[in-house]
C-alpha positions in Angstrom: 4.6 -9.4 0.2 1.5 -7.8 -1.3 -1.4 -6.4 0.7 -4.6 -5.4 -1.0 -6.7 -2.6 0.5 -10.4 -3.3 -0.1 -11.9 0.0 1.2 -11.4 2.5 4.0 -13.1 5.7 5.1 -10.8 7.8 2.9 -9.5 5.5 0.1 -10.6 2.6 -2.1 -9.2 0.3 -4.7 -5.7 0.3 -3.0 -2.7 -1.9 -3.5 0.3 -2.1 -1.2 3.4 -4.1 -2.3 6.6 -4.3 -0.2 9.6 -6.1 -1.7 12.7 -7.0 0.3 15.9 -8.0 -1.7 19.4 -8.7 -0.6 21.8 -5.8 -1.5 25.5 -6.2 -0.7 25.9 -6.5 3.1 22.2 -5.4 3.7 18.8 -5.3 2.2 16.9 -3.0 -0.2 13.2 -2.5 0.6 10.9 -1.2 -2.2 7.4 -0.1 -1.3 4.8 0.5 -4.0 1.5 2.0 -2.8 -1.5 3.0 -4.9 -4.7 4.3 -3.4 -7.7 6.1 -4.8 -8.7 8.8 -2.2 -12.2 10.2 -2.1 -14.3 12.7 -0.1 -13.0 15.7 1.9 -10.9 13.6 4.3 -9.5 11.6 1.4 -8.5 14.8 -0.3 -6.6 15.9 2.8 -5.0 12.4 3.2 -4.0 12.4 -0.5 -2.5 15.8 -0.3 -0.5 14.8 2.8 0.8 11.7 1.0 2.0 13.8 -1.9 3.7 16.3 0.4 5.1 14.1 3.1 4.3 10.5 2.0 7.9 9.4 1.7 8.7 10.5 5.2 5.4 9.0 6.6 5.9 5.6 5.0 9.5 5.4 5.9 8.6 6.1 9.6 5.8 3.6 9.5 8.0 0.9 8.0 10.8 1.5 10.5 8.4 1.4 13.4 6.9 -1.9 12.2 10.4 -3.4 11.8 11.3 -2.3 15.3 8.2 -3.9 16.7 8.8 -7.2 14.9 12.4 -7.3 16.1 13.7 -7.4 12.5 15.7 -4.3 13.0 18.4 -3.6 15.7 17.7 -0.7 18.0 
C-alpha cells in the first residue's frame, strides 16, 4: 500500500509506503516515510520525528490495526 502526501501545514512532497509480508508464523510490516518539513512548526515536527519517530509511528500503526480489527487485543 502506498499513500502520497500532497501537502500539509508542516510538510510537503511526502511519500508513505507500508508493506506487509508473511514471515514465519506472523507478518513483517515495513514502513517507509519521506516528508519535506518547512516553517517553524515543520522544524519542530521534523525534530520530533528524528528523536521519537520510531515510537510515534509504531504507536500510530498499532492503534490503526486495533481500530480495523486486524490485531487481537
